[in-house]
Backbone as a ProteinNet text record, in pm:
[ID]
protein_1_A
[PRIMARY]
MAIRSPTDALRGSLDLLVLKTLSLTPMHGWGISQHVQQISDGVLEVNQGSLYPALQRLEKDGLITSEWGTTDNNRRARYYRITASGRKALGDEMESWRRFAAGLEAVLRTS
[TERTIARY]
12187.9	12195.8	12335.7	12341.5	12469.8	12521.6	12650.8	12713.2	12736.9	12692.2	12709.3	12853.6	12901.9	13038.2	13038.6	13156.5	13164.2	13117	13133.2	13088.4	12937.5	12863.7	12717.7	12675.2	12739.1	12705.5	12740.7	12844.9	12889.3	12785.9	12709.9	12617	12522	12472.2	12380.3	12449	12579.9	12656.2	12740.6	12730.9	12820.3	12808.8	12687.5	12671.3	12737.3	12716.7	12776.8	12929.1	12987.5	13133.1	13186	13115.6	13158.1	13151.5	13039.5	13025	13129.4	13153.5	13253.1	13391.3	13426.2	13557	13572.3	13469.5	13477.1	13470.6	13424.3	13424.2	13566.8	13660.1	13799.9	13874.2	13850.2	13915.9	13851.9	13852.2	13802.3	13888.5	13826.4	13898.5	13834.8	13912.5	13857.5	13809.4	13734.6	13673.2	13771.4	13881.7	13981.6	14036.3	14059.4	14109.5	14010.8	13881.2	13778.2	13784.2	13788.1	13789.7	13916.9	14030.1	14155.6	14154.4	14099.6	14092.8	14010.1	13893.6	13806.7	13877.3	13942.3	14012	14127.5	14204.1	14317.5	14272.2	14173.2	14126.6	14065.9	14000.4	13935.9	14029.9	14158.5	14256.9	14216	14158	14122.7	13992.4	13922	13795.6	13688.1	13686.4	13586.7	13651.5	13593.1	13638.9	13522.9	13546.3	13442.5	13455.1	13353.5	13349.1	13328.3	13413.5	13403.3	13267.4	13210.6	13080.7	12967.3	12987.5	12889.5	12922.3	13051.2	13094.6	13049.9	13074.1	13044.9	12895.8	12807.8	12664.8	12626	12689.5	12661.9	12707.7	12824.6	12873.4	12779.2	12731.2	12636.6	12506.8	12458.6	12334.4	12352.4	12463.6	12490.2	12503.5	12563.8	12576.6	12439.7	12360.6	12225.4	12140.9	12161.8	12087.4	12144	12252.6	12310.1	12395.4	12434.1	12513.9	12663.6	12701.4	12840.3	12840.7	12954.8	12976.3	13104	13128.4	13250.9	13308.2	13436.5	13504.8	13627.1	13669.1	13785.9	13913	14008.9	14138.6	14245.6	14365.9	14478.7	14528.3	14551	14598.3	14748	14800.2	14943.8	15022	14957.5	15021.6	15005.7	14960	14939.5	14829	14728.5	14613.8	14493.5	14407.4	14284.6	14182.4	14118.5	14018.9	13914	13796.1	13688.7	13704.8	13716.2	13729.1	13594.1	13559.7	13431.3	13453.5	13356.5	13363.3	13225.3	13221.4	13094.6	13038.4	12906.8	12840	12789.5	12735.4	12676.4	12560.4	12479.4	12369.8	12424.9	12537.6	12601.9	12653	12706.1	12754	12637.5	12524.1	12406.6	12359.3	12351.7	12309.8	12407	12535.6	12636	12610	12585.8	12557.1	12433.7	12329.2	12205.5	12229.8	12302	12329	12419.7	12517.3	12605.1	12525.7	12436.6	12352.3	12263.7	12203.4	12117.5	12197.8	12316.3	12401.4	12442.1	12475.9	12517.2	12401.7	12279.3	12161.8	12140.8	12150.7	12134.9	12240.5	12366.2	12475.7	12458.7	12414.8	12393.2	12280.1	12171.9	12063.2	12105.7	12180.4	12230.4	12322.4	12410.3	12501.4	12423.8	12320.4	12239.5	12176.8	12127.8	12069.3	12176.7	12291.8	12398.7	12455	12447.6	12498.3	12407.6	12281.9	12189.7	12230.4	12200.9	12236.4	12114
-748.8	-678	-696.7	-739.8	-758.7	-623.9	-603.8	-481.1	-497.8	-398.9	-404.1	-375.2	-446.2	-423.6	-305.8	-246.5	-140.6	-188.4	-316.8	-369.4	-360.8	-388.9	-377.7	-234.5	-140.4	0.5	44.2	-15.5	20.9	-12.7	-120.2	-164.5	-53.2	26.3	133.3	256.3	259.1	377	354.1	237.1	201.8	297.7	331.4	423.4	557.5	606.3	733.5	725.9	618	603.1	593.7	520.9	507.5	642.8	713.1	843	942.5	945.1	1037.6	1005.3	878.1	837.5	875.5	850.4	883	1032.8	1112.2	1257.5	1311.8	1233.1	1275.3	1248.2	1129.8	1089.7	961	937.5	808.8	695.2	581.9	466.8	337.9	231.3	98.1	45.1	-63.4	-116.7	-144.2	-210.4	-241.9	-113	-11.8	116.4	182.7	171.3	228.7	162.2	29.3	-41.5	-9.5	-0.4	31.8	173.8	267.1	406.5	419.5	356.8	363.4	303.1	189.4	124.7	211.3	270	353.7	479.6	549.5	674.7	650.4	535.9	505.8	434.3	429.1	358.4	213.9	150.4	9.6	-19.3	83.7	62.5	15.3	71.1	35.1	-50.5	-165.3	-252.9	-274.3	-246.7	-263.4	-403.9	-484.8	-621.2	-618.2	-689.4	-691.4	-745	-837.1	-893.3	-792.6	-687.2	-579.3	-463.7	-440.8	-325.3	-333	-444.9	-451	-442.2	-506.3	-481.7	-335	-270.4	-128.6	-44.1	-74.4	-1	-18.5	-140.1	-164.3	-87.7	-86.3	-14.3	136.1	190.9	334	372.8	283.8	312.3	306.6	208	195.1	318.5	374.9	493.2	623.7	614.9	733.6	818.3	763.9	840.7	827.6	720.2	700.8	645.9	658.1	595	512.5	427.9	347.8	330.1	301.3	269.9	185	106.5	21.6	104.2	69.2	135.1	38	87.5	6.1	56.5	-35.9	-0.2	28.2	71.9	94.2	-35.5	-149.7	-280.9	-335.1	-252.5	-292.3	-396.8	-391	-480.1	-401.5	-470.9	-408.4	-403	-288.4	-272.7	-171.1	-185.1	-89.9	26.7	147.5	268.4	337.2	380.4	445	592.5	672.7	819	868.2	965.4	1021.7	1115.7	1117.7	1206.1	1331	1425.9	1545.5	1505.8	1410.3	1360.8	1295.3	1225.6	1162	1264.4	1375.7	1482	1542.5	1560.3	1612.9	1513.4	1385.5	1281.6	1273.7	1289.5	1287.9	1400.8	1520.9	1634	1608.6	1556	1525.6	1419	1313.1	1204.2	1248.5	1332.8	1382.2	1464.2	1548.9	1629.5	1539.3	1439.6	1345.9	1269.1	1222.9	1149.1	1237.1	1361.8	1452.1	1478.8	1493.7	1511.5	1387.6	1270	1143.8	1130.3	1156.9	1143.8	1243	1365.2	1464.3	1420.9	1366.8	1316.4	1200.5	1109.4	994.3	1040.6	1132.4	1185.1	1254.1	1327.8	1393.8	1291.9	1183	1077.7	1011.5	985.3	918.5	1005.4	1138.7	1230.8	1236.6	1195.7	1207.7	1112.5	1157.5	1072.4	1044.5
14110.6	13984.5	13924.6	13801.1	13734.1	13684.3	13696.8	13647.3	13497.9	13421.2	13275.7	13239.2	13142.3	13094.5	12997.3	12974.2	12873.9	12737	12707.6	12579.4	12567.2	12676.1	12673.3	12645.4	12711.1	12691.1	12549.3	12492.3	12358.2	12252	12271.8	12168.4	12124.5	12217.4	12182.7	12127.5	12129	12088.3	11964	11905.6	11795.7	11678	11636.5	11523.2	11552.8	11673.7	11714.2	11707.1	11756.8	11754.5	11611.2	11526.2	11386.6	11316.5	11330.9	11264.8	11314.8	11445.4	11500.6	11445.7	11442.4	11391.6	11244.5	11165.3	11022.4	10996.1	11093.9	11076.3	11079.2	11131.4	11139.6	11008.8	10952	10827.3	10776.6	10646	10595.5	10649.8	10678.8	10734.1	10689.6	10697.9	10676.6	10811.5	10808	10929.9	11041.7	11009.7	11112.8	11174	11091.6	11140.9	11235.7	11205.6	11292.8	11429.7	11431.8	11560.5	11639.2	11570.3	11638.8	11693	11617.4	11661.3	11790.2	11790.6	11909.2	12029.5	12010.5	12121.3	12172.4	12082.4	12122.9	12194.4	12139.4	12198.5	12336.3	12354.4	12482.4	12580.6	12548.5	12631.8	12658.9	12557.7	12568.3	12639.6	12685.4	12755.9	12658.5	12538	12437.8	12329.8	12305.2	12198.5	12102.3	11975.8	11875.2	11816.8	11839.7	11790.4	11639.4	11565.9	11419.4	11373.3	11449.4	11415.6	11428.2	11504.6	11517.3	11423.8	11402.4	11323.7	11177.9	11113	10970	10938.2	11016.4	10993.5	11016.6	11115.2	11140.9	11021.6	10966.5	10850.1	10731.2	10710	10600.1	10621.4	10745.2	10776.7	10757	10805.6	10790.8	10643.8	10564.5	10421.3	10353.5	10388.8	10332.2	10365.5	10485.9	10529	10471.4	10395.9	10332.8	10425.4	10540.9	10636.6	10609.9	10540.9	10499.7	10356.5	10290.2	10159.9	10171.7	10072.5	10076.4	9937	9934.6	9810	9843.1	9746.5	9766.5	9757.9	9842.5	9843.1	9889.4	9908.1	9951.4	10086	10178.1	10312.1	10309.9	10423.4	10437.8	10417.8	10445.8	10429.7	10288.4	10197	10057.9	10041.9	10128.7	10118.1	10070	10001.9	9953.1	10066.5	10084.7	10191.4	10147.2	10205	10178.2	10276.7	10222.4	10304.1	10313.2	10433	10459.2	10483.5	10437	10448.9	10492.1	10582.5	10628.7	10521.5	10508.3	10412.2	10486.1	10412.3	10473.7	10565.5	10520.9	10605.9	10731.4	10716.4	10831	10930.6	10881.6	10972.2	11050.4	10984.5	11054.7	11159.1	11121.1	11215.9	11333.7	11306.3	11412.5	11511.6	11461.4	11550.3	11635.3	11573.3	11647	11753.3	11716	11809.8	11924	11893.9	12000.2	12101.4	12052.2	12141.6	12226.6	12165.2	12237.1	12342.3	12304.7	12398.5	12516.3	12490.3	12598.7	12695.2	12642	12729.2	12815.6	12752.4	12824.9	12934.9	12900.7	12997.5	13112.9	13082.6	13188.1	13280.1	13222.5	13304.6	13391	13334.2	13409.7	13522.5	13493.7	13595.5	13708.3	13674.9	13777.1	13871.4	13815.8	13900.8	13986.6	13930.2	14004.5	14116.1	14102.3	14205.6	14327.8	14313.7	14426.1	14537.8	14659.7	14774.4	14859.6
[MASK]
+++++++++++++++++++++++++++++++++++++++++++++++++++++++++++++++++++++++++++++++++++++++++++++++++++++++++++++++

């Protein structure tokens, strides 16, 4: 049995990570990926090739909105912001994730 990398586990959690990050403050895509990597002490890396399609999907679903802005480096970037629907989805997903993690932990504790 091959051991899954943190990147494999991340694929199913990307929307949750994006919504949680945007619940803190609006950010551009690069900022989202850097925030996740920093908070997780480098364990989780958000692949740009996965992030931008996820952002487009979340925006299409009405969970986030976006607008053009200027970064600290004076570059133009699209900033994403969570919507009220996104906050509700975040709460639901966090609850679901916590139930899943608790169930997984219960199985792993068995001897």
